[in-house]
N, C-alpha and C positions, 0 to 999 in steps of 0.2 A: 570469551567466542572470536574477538577480535581484540584489535589494541596496535600497537607499534612494532616496526621490526627496529633492528639496530640499528636501519639506514634510515630509519623516521618515519617510511610509508604508511599509510596505512594498510591494513592486510584484515581480511572480512573472511569469516566462516560462511558456509552458508546455514548454519544451524539458525539464524532468525529466520531465513525464509522458507524454511523447512516447517516451524512454527506458522507460517502463513499459510503454509498448503494444507497444514492441520484441520487449520482453520475452514480454510478451502471445501476443504473434502465436508468438515462438519455441516459446512453451507449446506453441497449438495446433497446429504442425509436427510434435511429437511426441507428438500423439493428448490432452495434457492441457487442461481447461477453463484459458480462456485468459486467466489474471491475471497481472500484471507490477508488480515493487514495485522502487522504487530508494531508497535511504535517501541522502541528501545532509547533509553539514555543511560550513558556512563555504562554500556554491556548490561546495563540490567533490562530485564522486560517490565514496563508498565502498564501497558496494555495491549489486548490481545482481541481480535473483531474476525466475524464472517458476514458474510450479506444478509439482511436480516428484512429485507423488503415485502418478502411475501407475509413473512409472520405477523408483523407490525401495521400493514398495510399503511406501508409510508415509504413515495420512493426515494426519499434522503437517508434510505437507512444501510446505506451503503457498506461495509469491511471498513474505509477508511474513514469516514464520516464516522461510524463509530468507536474504533479504534481513536480517534484523537481527542474525542468527547471524552471516553474516560482517561485517557492519559490526563486531560486539563485538570478535569475534576478532581485525580490520582495525587496530581501536583499541585494543585491549587493556584492551577494560574492558566492563562490563557493563552499564554505565547511559550512554545515551544523549542526556543531557539536551540539549546542543544539537544536536541532526540532526532532520530530519524528512522523514518518509513519505510519496511519492506511491507511491498505487496506483492500480491501475484497475479496482477494483470495490472497495463499500462490504468493511468484514474485518470478520469472524465475531467470535462470540463468546469463540474461543480466540486468534484474532489481536489483536481487542482485547486482551485481556488480555496478549498478547506485549506489544504496544504499551502497556501501561500500567506494565508492571514494567520495559520499556528505560526508562522513562520520555522517551521522544519528546518534541520539544518540537512538531511539527508533524504532521496529518496530512491528507493534502491526498487526496479521491479519485474516484474517476469516477461509473460505475452506481451506482444504489444498487441494493442488493437487498434486494427489501423479505423475502423469504423465506429467509435465511441471513446476512442481514445483521446488523450487532450496534449501526452506532454511527445513525444517523438512522431505521433501524428496529429492527425488533425489542424487544430488550431494554434498545437503549442503552446499553449496559455507564457509557459515560464521567460515565451522569448517576447512577450508582448510590450511596447510602451506603457502600457499600462499598470505590471503587472507590481506588486509594490514587494514582491522579495520570491526572490526563486533558489531554489533550493539546487544542493548540489545531485548532480543525478547519476545513474546507475542504471541501465538498464540492460533486461536478460539475463539478469540471474535465476538459475533456473528455468528458465525458458520453455525449454521441452515440459519437464514434470508439468509447467502450470497450462500451456497449452495440450497435455497430453488429457489432462486431468477436465478442460473448456470443453475440448472437442468431445470426449465421452458422453458427457454430461449432457448434450444439444445432440449428440448417434440417440443417445436413450429417449428422447422426448420424440424422435420425428416418427 
């Protein structure tokens, strides 16, 4: 789904973000805010999750946190230095901190979150001098799909 070109540039397919979008759709079908996340290592999906805050009555059960927990458990380590995270919505401050502490290598996200995001919006967590680790950041992947899913979810709730 991704790899190096002959010129040595990293190339990514939208495939992993499509899996994150599938998780977001599943979250929406459970009545959760439609956010999905996928952790990938060496081109292999290690974990995938969607929001479960309402289902678990747990404000920390964001898709990113759940996917990071599952990946750490599966790989037997709390540090995911050679793994990448694909998430449909710009992570909040809590999730950005988890991404930093897990030492994820790359972060790909879809829709920007002007109100609650903390990567390219809001506090810009990874730009703070107190941030221990900052992943390579790739915003806007499948942004229109993620935005459409979120807007549709909230429109149906009004």
